[in-house]
C-alpha positions in Angstrom: -32.6 -18.0 -17.4 -35.0 -21.3 -15.8 -35.0 -21.9 -12.1 -35.2 -25.5 -12.3 -34.3 -28.4 -14.3 -36.3 -31.4 -15.0 -34.8 -34.7 -14.2 -36.3 -38.6 -14.5 -37.2 -38.6 -10.8 -38.6 -34.6 -10.3 -37.4 -31.4 -10.3 -34.5 -30.1 -8.6 -33.9 -26.6 -8.2 -30.7 -24.7 -10.0 -29.4 -23.4 -7.6 -29.2 -26.2 -5.6 -27.0 -27.9 -7.7 -25.2 -24.4 -8.8 -23.9 -24.0 -5.5 -23.2 -27.6 -5.2 -20.6 -27.1 -7.8 -19.3 -24.5 -6.8 -18.3 -26.3 -3.5 -17.0 -29.0 -5.5 -14.9 -26.2 -7.5 -14.0 -24.5 -4.3 -10.3 -24.4 -3.6 -9.1 -26.3 -0.3 -7.5 -24.1 2.6 -4.1 -25.1 2.0 -3.8 -24.9 -2.0 -5.3 -21.5 -1.1 -2.1 -20.5 1.3 0.0 -21.5 -1.1 -1.2 -19.7 -3.9 -1.0 -16.5 -1.3 2.5 -17.3 -1.0 3.5 -17.5 -4.8 6.0 -15.8 -6.5 3.3 -14.3 -9.3 1.1 -11.3 -8.3 -2.1 -13.1 -10.3 -1.7 -16.0 -8.3 -1.0 -14.1 -5.1 -4.5 -12.1 -6.2 -6.0 -15.4 -7.3 -5.6 -16.5 -3.8 -6.1 -13.7 -1.8 -10.1 -13.7 -3.3 -10.4 -17.3 -3.0 -9.3 -16.6 1.1 -11.7 -13.6 1.3 -14.6 -16.2 -0.1 -13.4 -18.6 2.6 -13.7 -16.6 5.3 -17.1 -15.4 4.3 -18.7 -19.1 5.3 -15.8 -19.6 8.1 -17.2 -21.6 10.8 -15.7 -21.5 14.0 -13.6 -24.9 13.7 -12.0 -23.7 11.2 -10.4 -20.3 12.7 -7.1 -22.4 14.1 -6.7 -23.4 10.6 -7.0 -20.1 9.0 -4.9 -18.5 11.4 -2.2 -21.1 11.3 -2.0 -20.2 7.5 -1.6 -17.2 8.2 1.4 -17.3 10.3 3.5 -20.1 8.6 3.2 -17.9 5.8 4.6 -14.5 7.9 7.5 -16.8 9.4 9.4 -17.5 6.1 12.0 -16.4 4.5 10.9 -15.6 0.7 9.7 -11.8 0.6 5.9 -13.3 -1.2 5.1 -15.1 1.5 5.5 -12.5 3.7 3.8 -10.4 1.6 0.7 -13.2 1.0 0.9 -13.9 5.1 0.5 -10.1 5.6 -2.5 -9.9 2.5 -4.0 -13.2 4.4 -3.7 -11.2 8.4 -5.7 -8.3 6.9 -8.4 -10.1 5.1 -8.2 -12.4 8.2 -8.7 -9.2 10.0 -10.7 -7.2 7.8 -13.6 -10.4 7.6 -13.7 -11.7 10.5 -13.4 -11.4 14.6 -10.3 -13.0 15.7 -9.1 -13.7 19.6 -7.4 -10.4 20.8 -4.3 -12.7 21.7 -3.8 -13.6 17.8 -4.6 -9.9 17.2 -1.9 -9.2 19.3 0.4 -11.9 17.5 -0.3 -10.2 14.3 0.7 -7.1 15.0 3.7 -7.9 16.1 4.9 -10.1 13.1 3.6 -7.1 11.0 6.0 -5.0 13.2 8.5 -6.9 12.8 8.9 -6.7 9.0 8.3 -2.8 9.5 11.7 -2.7 7.6 11.9 -5.1 5.4 14.0 -5.1 2.2 11.0 -5.6 0.2 8.8 -2.2 0.0 5.7 -4.1 -1.3 6.5 -6.5 2.2 6.4 -2.9 4.1 3.5 -1.1 2.1 1.7 -4.0 3.1 2.4 -3.9 6.8 0.7 -0.9 7.3 -2.3 -2.0 4.8 -2.3 -5.0 8.0 -1.8 -2.1 11.1 -4.5 -0.6 9.2 -6.9 -3.4 9.7 -6.4 -4.1 12.7 -6.6 -0.2 14.2 -10.0 0.0 12.3 -10.9 -2.9 14.8 -9.1 -2.8 18.2 -9.1 1.3 18.2 -6.2 3.6 19.2 -5.0 0.7 21.2 -2.9 -0.7 17.8 -1.6 3.2 17.1 -0.5 4.1 20.9 1.4 0.3 20.6 3.4 0.9 17.1 4.0 4.4 17.9 7.4 4.3 19.5 9.1 1.7 17.2 7.9 3.8 14.3 9.5 6.8 15.2 12.7 5.1 16.2 12.8 3.6 12.4 12.3 7.1 11.5 15.0 8.4 13.4 17.7 5.8 12.5 16.6 5.5 8.9 16.2 9.0 8.1 18.8 9.7 5.5 20.6 13.3 5.1 23.9 14.4 4.1 26.2 15.3 6.3 29.2 16.4 4.4 31.7 19.2 5.2 30.7 21.2 1.7 27.3 21.0 2.0 26.8 23.7 4.6 25.5 26.1 1.7 22.7 24.7 1.0 21.9 25.3 4.2 20.4 28.8 5.1 20.9 30.8 8.6 18.6 28.5 10.6 19.9 25.0 9.2 16.9 25.5 6.4 18.1 23.3 4.0 18.0 25.6 0.6 18.1 24.6 -3.7 16.6 20.9 -2.1 14.3 21.2 -5.7 17.0 23.3 -8.5 14.1 21.9 -11.5 11.3 23.4 -9.7 10.7 26.3 -12.0 10.4 23.7 -14.7 7.3 22.5 -14.7 7.2 20.3 -18.0 9.2 18.3 -20.6 8.8 19.6 -24.2 7.6 16.4 -26.3 9.7 17.2 -29.4 13.0 18.1 -27.6 12.8 15.9 -24.4 14.2 19.3 -22.1 12.3 21.4 -19.6 10.3 23.8 -20.2 10.4 27.0 -17.7 7.3 28.0 -15.8 5.5 30.4 -17.9 6.4 34.2 -15.9 3.0 36.3 -14.5 1.9 38.1 -17.7 1.3 41.3 -14.9 5.0 41.4 -14.2 5.9 41.0 -17.3 3.5 43.9 -18.2 5.0 45.9 -15.8 8.9 45.2 -16.6 8.1 45.9 -20.1 6.3 49.2 -19.3 9.7 50.4 -17.3 12.0 49.0 -19.7 10.1 51.6 -22.6 10.2 54.8 -19.8 13.7 54.4 -19.2 14.5 54.5 -22.9 12.0 57.2 -23.6 13.9 58.7 -20.9 17.3 58.3 -22.5 16.2 59.7 -25.9 15.1 62.8 -23.9 18.3 63.2 -22.5 
């Protein structure tokens, strides 16, 4: 590739011109956050890539605009907006060095979505908290632990029907929770489970025992 382009008034570095074109083509911060909150997955991914590129050249005067855009997405009701806000928060925390006060605001916002009805939002909460923990350390874990344990305690689902007692052992341990455990696959031809092969050694021993029993019966 020729690094220089000949112009009437002299030589202009190709890379400089190319860089200017990229700068002109770069989306604005508002359009980036609009993409992050888009209902379509591909658009959100496009917005995330654009945000990461933007953050890599972030100046100190643009921090407030980025933080405002993330907070705006997190405060909206559609799950796509919340998901985009969490994605943006993770990218911001992983790429830049936000102030401690804003990091705490992000942690509280993420914990507020811990039990969101959309599974993708809940997964993104974990990603965001992980990014915060990598930056701030064990204090994030300690701050989140009580609420996480309380959520597990309240949402743990276990049947307590009276006729379900037979499914428990004497120590309260549930039995037969995986009735299909002895089946390892399904038949491609018939679509039915295929039983786990028995041990060859055990099968030989059983065969020898049966043979000895038959010989003793004939002798008798």
